[in-house]
C-alpha positions in Angstrom: 0.0 0.0 0.0 1.4 3.4 -0.9 1.9 6.1 1.7 -0.9 8.2 0.4 -3.2 5.2 0.3 -2.4 4.4 3.9 -3.3 8.0 4.9 -6.6 7.6 3.1 -7.4 4.5 5.1 -6.6 6.3 8.4 -9.0 9.1 7.5 -12.0 6.8 7.8 -11.5 6.7 11.6 -10.5 10.2 12.7 -9.0 12.2 9.9 -5.5 13.2 10.4 -4.9 16.8 9.5 -2.8 15.9 6.6 -6.4 15.8 5.5 -7.5 19.1 7.1 -7.1 22.5 5.7 -7.7 25.8 7.3 -9.5 28.4 5.2 -8.7 32.1 5.6 -8.1 35.4 3.8 -4.7 34.1 2.6 -6.4 32.1 -0.2 -8.0 35.2 -1.7 -4.8 36.7 -3.2 -1.5 35.6 -4.6 0.5 36.8 -1.5 0.2 37.5 2.2 1.9 39.6 4.8 4.8 38.1 6.7 4.0 37.2 10.3 5.2 34.6 12.8 5.1 31.6 12.4 5.0 32.0 8.7 8.7 32.4 8.0 9.4 29.3 10.2 6.9 27.0 8.5 7.8 24.6 5.7 5.9 22.6 3.1 7.0 19.0 3.6 7.1 16.6 0.6 7.4 12.9 0.9 6.7 10.9 -2.2 3.2 11.7 -3.3 2.1 13.1 0.1 2.4 16.5 1.6 2.5 17.9 5.1 3.6 20.8 7.2 6.4 21.4 9.6 8.2 24.2 11.3 11.8 25.0 12.5 12.5 24.3 16.2 16.3 24.3 16.2 18.4 26.4 13.7 21.7 25.1 15.0 20.8 21.4 14.4 18.6 22.3 11.4 15.6 20.5 12.9 12.0 20.8 11.6 9.1 19.4 13.6 6.2 17.6 12.1 3.9 14.6 12.8 4.9 11.0 12.9 2.1 10.2 10.4 3.8 12.6 8.0 7.3 11.1 8.2 8.9 8.2 10.1 12.4 7.7 11.2 14.8 7.0 8.4 12.6 8.4 5.6 13.9 11.0 3.2 11.9 14.2 2.7 12.1 17.5 1.0 11.1 20.8 2.5 10.2 24.2 0.9 10.1 27.4 2.8 8.1 30.5 1.8 9.2 32.5 -1.2 9.2 36.3 -0.8 8.3 39.0 -3.3 8.2 42.7 -2.5 8.0 42.1 1.2 5.2 39.5 1.0 5.1 35.7 0.8 3.8 34.1 -2.4 1.1 31.5 -1.7 0.2 29.9 -5.0 0.6 26.1 -4.6 1.5 25.5 -8.3 4.5 27.8 -7.8 5.8 25.7 -4.9 5.2 22.4 -6.6 7.2 23.4 -9.7 10.8 22.1 -8.9 12.2 24.6 -11.4 10.9 27.6 -9.4 11.5 26.6 -5.9 14.5 25.4 -3.8 13.7 22.1 -2.2 15.9 21.3 0.8 16.6 17.6 1.3 16.3 16.1 4.7 15.9 13.0 6.7 13.6 12.0 9.6 16.0 11.4 12.5 13.4 10.7 15.2 9.8 9.9 15.4 7.3 9.0 18.2 4.1 7.3 17.2 2.5 7.7 20.6 3.0 11.4 20.5 2.6 11.6 16.8 5.7 13.7 16.5 8.7 13.5 14.2 11.9 15.5 13.7 13.4 16.2 10.2 17.0 17.2 9.9 17.5 19.4 6.9 20.8 19.6 4.9 20.6 23.4 5.1 18.4 26.1 6.6 18.0 29.5 4.8 19.4 32.4 6.8 16.0 34.2 7.0 14.2 31.2 8.7 13.9 31.6 12.5 13.0 29.1 15.1 9.5 29.0 16.5 9.6 29.8 20.2 8.1 27.2 22.5 5.7 28.3 25.2 6.7 28.0 28.9 3.1 28.1 30.3 0.2 26.0 29.3 -2.8 27.6 27.5 -6.2 27.9 29.2 -9.6 27.2 27.9 -10.8 30.2 26.0 -7.3 31.3 24.9 -6.9 32.5 21.4 -4.9 30.3 19.0 -3.5 30.8 15.5 -2.9 27.9 13.1 -0.9 27.7 9.9 -0.8 24.8 7.4 -0.6 23.7 3.8 -4.0 22.3 2.8 -3.7 20.2 -0.3 -7.2 20.9 -1.6 -6.6 24.6 -1.6 -4.8 26.4 -4.4 -2.9 28.2 -1.7 -0.2 27.3 0.8 0.6 28.9 4.2 -3.1 29.1 5.0 -4.1 30.7 8.2 -6.8 29.7 10.7 -8.0 31.2 13.9 -9.4 29.3 16.9 -9.9 29.2 20.6 -8.8 26.5 23.1 -11.9 24.4 23.8 -10.4 21.8 26.2 -7.2 20.3 27.3 -6.5 16.7 28.1 -5.1 13.3 27.1 -6.0 11.9 23.6 -6.2 8.1 23.3 -7.0 7.4 19.7 -6.3 4.4 17.3 -5.9 5.8 13.8 -5.1 2.3 12.3 -2.0 1.3 10.5 -0.2 1.0 13.8 -0.7 4.6 14.8 -2.1 4.7 18.4 -1.8 8.1 19.9 -1.7 8.7 23.6 -0.6 12.3 24.4 -1.5 15.6 25.9 -3.6 17.5 23.5 -5.5 20.8 23.2 -8.7 20.8 21.2 -9.4 24.0 19.3 -12.7 25.2 18.0 -12.6 27.2 14.8 -15.3 28.2 12.3 -12.9 28.8 9.3 -11.9 25.2 8.7 -12.4 22.9 5.7 -11.3 19.4 4.8 -8.1 19.1 2.6 -4.7 17.4 2.9 -1.6 19.1 4.1 -2.1 20.8 7.4 -0.6 18.0 9.6 2.4 19.2 11.5 1.6 22.9 11.2 2.3 25.1 14.2 -0.3 26.5 16.6 0.7 29.6 18.4 -0.7 32.0 21.0 -0.9 35.8 20.8 2.7 36.0 22.1 3.8 34.0 19.0 4.8 31.1 21.2 4.1 27.5 20.2 1.3 25.9 22.1 0.6 22.9 19.9 1.0 21.0 16.6 -1.9 20.4 14.2 -2.7 16.7 14.3 -6.3 15.6 13.4 -9.9 16.6 13.3 -13.3 14.9 13.2 -15.1 15.2 9.9 -17.7 17.9 9.5 -16.7 19.4 12.8 -15.4 22.8 14.0 -12.8 21.3 16.2 -9.1 20.5 15.6 -7.0 18.2 17.7 -3.4 19.5 18.4 -0.5 17.8 20.2 0.3 19.9 23.3 3.6 21.9 23.3 4.6 20.0 26.5 4.8 16.8 24.5 7.0 18.7 22.0 9.3 19.8 24.8 9.7 16.2 26.1 10.2 14.8 22.6 12.9 17.3 21.7 14.5 16.8 25.1 14.6 13.1 24.7 16.2 13.4 21.3 19.0 15.6 22.6 19.5 13.5 25.7 20.0 10.4 23.5 22.6 12.2 21.6 24.3 13.1 24.9 24.3 9.4 25.9 25.8 8.4 22.6 28.5 11.1 23.0 29.3 9.7 26.5 29.7 6.2 25.1 32.1 7.6 22.6 34.0 9.5 25.3 33.1 12.8 23.7 32.5 14.6 26.9 32.3 18.2 25.7 29.7 17.1 23.1 27.8 15.2 25.9 27.7 18.4 28.0 26.4 20.4 25.0 23.7 17.9 24.1 22.5 17.4 27.7 22.4 21.1 28.2 20.2 21.3 25.0 18.0 18.5 26.4 17.4 20.5 29.6 16.7 23.7 27.7 13.7 21.8 26.1 12.8 19.8 29.2 14.2 21.0 32.5 12.4 18.1 34.3 14.5 15.4 32.7 16.4 13.7 35.5 18.3 11.5 33.0 19.6 14.5 31.1 21.0 15.9 34.4 22.6 12.5 35.0 24.2 12.4 31.6 25.6 15.9 32.0 26.8 15.0 35.5 28.6 12.0 34.1 30.3 14.1 31.4 31.4 16.7 34.0 32.8 13.9 36.2 34.9 12.5 33.3 36.2 16.1 32.8 37.0 16.2 36.6 34.5 19.1 37.0 33.2 17.5 40.2 31.3 20.5 41.7 29.3 20.8 38.4 28.8 17.0 38.4 27.5 17.0 41.9 25.1 19.8 41.1 23.6 17.9 38.2 23.5 14.6 40.1 21.7 16.4 43.0 19.2 17.9 40.5 18.6 14.4 39.0 17.9 12.7 42.4 15.5 15.5 43.4 13.6 14.9 40.2 13.8 11.1 40.5 14.9 9.8 43.9 14.9 6.2 42.6 17.9 6.6 40.2 20.3 4.3 42.0 23.1 4.8 39.5 22.9 8.6 40.0 23.3 8.2 43.8 26.3 6.0 43.2 27.7 8.4 40.6 27.4 11.3 43.0 29.2 9.2 45.6 32.1 8.9 43.2 32.3 12.6 42.6 32.3 13.2 46.4 35.0 10.6 46.7 37.3 12.4 44.4 36.6 15.6 46.3 37.7 13.9 49.5 34.2 13.9 51.1 34.2 10.2 52.0 31.3 10.4 54.5 29.0 11.8 51.8 30.3 9.1 49.4 29.3 6.4 51.9 25.9 8.0 52.4 25.2 8.2 48.7 26.2 4.6 48.1 24.0 3.6 51.0 21.1 5.4 49.3 21.8 3.6 46.1 21.8 0.2 47.8 18.5 0.9 49.5 17.0 1.3 46.1 18.9 -1.7 44.6 20.4 -4.1 47.2 22.1 -6.1 44.3 24.0 -3.1 43.0 27.6 -4.5 43.0 29.3 -1.3 41.9 27.7 0.6 44.8 29.1 -1.9 47.3 32.6 -1.5 45.7 32.4 2.3 45.7 31.3 2.3 49.4 34.1 -0.1 50.2 36.7 2.4 48.8 35.1 5.2 50.8 35.1 3.1 54.0 38.8 2.3 53.4 39.6 6.1 53.2 37.8 6.6 56.5 39.9 3.8 58.1 36.9 1.5 58.5 38.7 -1.6 57.4 36.1 -4.2 58.4 33.3 -2.4 56.7 35.4 -1.9 53.6 36.3 -5.6 53.4 32.7 -6.7 53.9 31.5 -4.4 51.1 34.2 -5.6 48.8 33.3 -9.2 49.5 29.6 -8.5 48.7 30.6 -6.7 45.5 32.7 -9.5 44.2 30.1 -12.1 45.1 27.5 -10.2 43.1 29.9 -9.5 40.2 33.2 -11.5 40.2 34.5 -9.4 37.2 34.9 -6.3 39.4 38.3 -5.3 40.6 
C-alpha cells in the first residue's frame, strides 16, 4: 500500500490533518503579509504526500512535524516561503514546480508514534528562517490560537486559521495502520476550517507567537481541531538531545555530551536522566562540583535513580568527602540491594575513612555479586 493510500485509510477513523485545511483570507490573493510563524513554516514533501512542519532548532537544522507525515529513516524535501516585495507568495502551483523553488533535502532522524511527532534534519536552513519559540506556560480554555498549514485541496499554501482553546486533556486514539496516539492535546474550536490534505504538522501559536501545539487531526464535519500539546513537544525534543548526549558519553566525547545534555534540559528542565548524563560528562572532565550539582538535581527529580546516587558518591569521593560518598552509596543500595558497583564504591570510601572491616565486607559483597569487578 502506498503512503498516500495508507493515509486515506486512516481518514476513515478520525481524519489526520494531513487531510484538514484551514480556510482564511490568505487564499484570496497571490501573496500574504509576513508574520510569525509563517517564516518558520515549511511545506514537507514525501513521495506523493504533503504535510507541514516548522523549524524548532536552527543550529541542528531540525524541523518538527507529525509521525504520520514522516517516520524515522525516511527522506523528505522541505520548501520554505518565497518572498516578493516584502510579501510571501502562496500559489501552490509555484511551490510544486521544482524549477521555481528550492527544495531542501532532509531525513527523519526521530519519530514517536505515541505522541505523533517527528523530527526532520535538513541539509541546510535558509538564513532568514527563524525558530519557533516554545511556550513555557500551558494555555487555558478560551485562549486564542493561530494555526498555519498547507491544505492540499486549496490552491494556496501557508493558509491561516484562527481558533480558541476548547479543552485540554489526554488523547487516546487508534488511527489504524499502527498509529495509536496517547498524548496531551489541546482541542481548538474554529469556524474557518475545511477538509483538505496538508495541514498536519503545522504550528499552533498563542498571541505572544509562542508554540502551544502542533496540528494533528480533526473529526469530519466538525469545527474542532486536535493538536499535540507543546509540553509533549518539549519532552520529545529533550529526549532526542539526551539520547545524543548518551551516545557522546559512550564515545568518550565529553564536551559534546555536555552540550547535548544542556540542550535537552533547555527543552525539558524536568528530565532527570539529562541531568545525570551531563553530570557524568562533567565527572569525566574532573569538574566535580558541576557534576555534583547535576546529580543532585537528578535525584531530586527522581529519587529512585540508584546509578545517580552512586555516581554522585564517586564525585564526592574524588573531592575527598568520604562520609558523603558512603551516604550516597547507601542510598543507592536501599534502592537496589544487588548493586555491586555501589558496594565496591562504598568499600573504597570506607577504606579512606579507616573503616577496614566495613570496607572488606562491602568488597566481598561486590565480588560475590559480580566477580568481574576489581
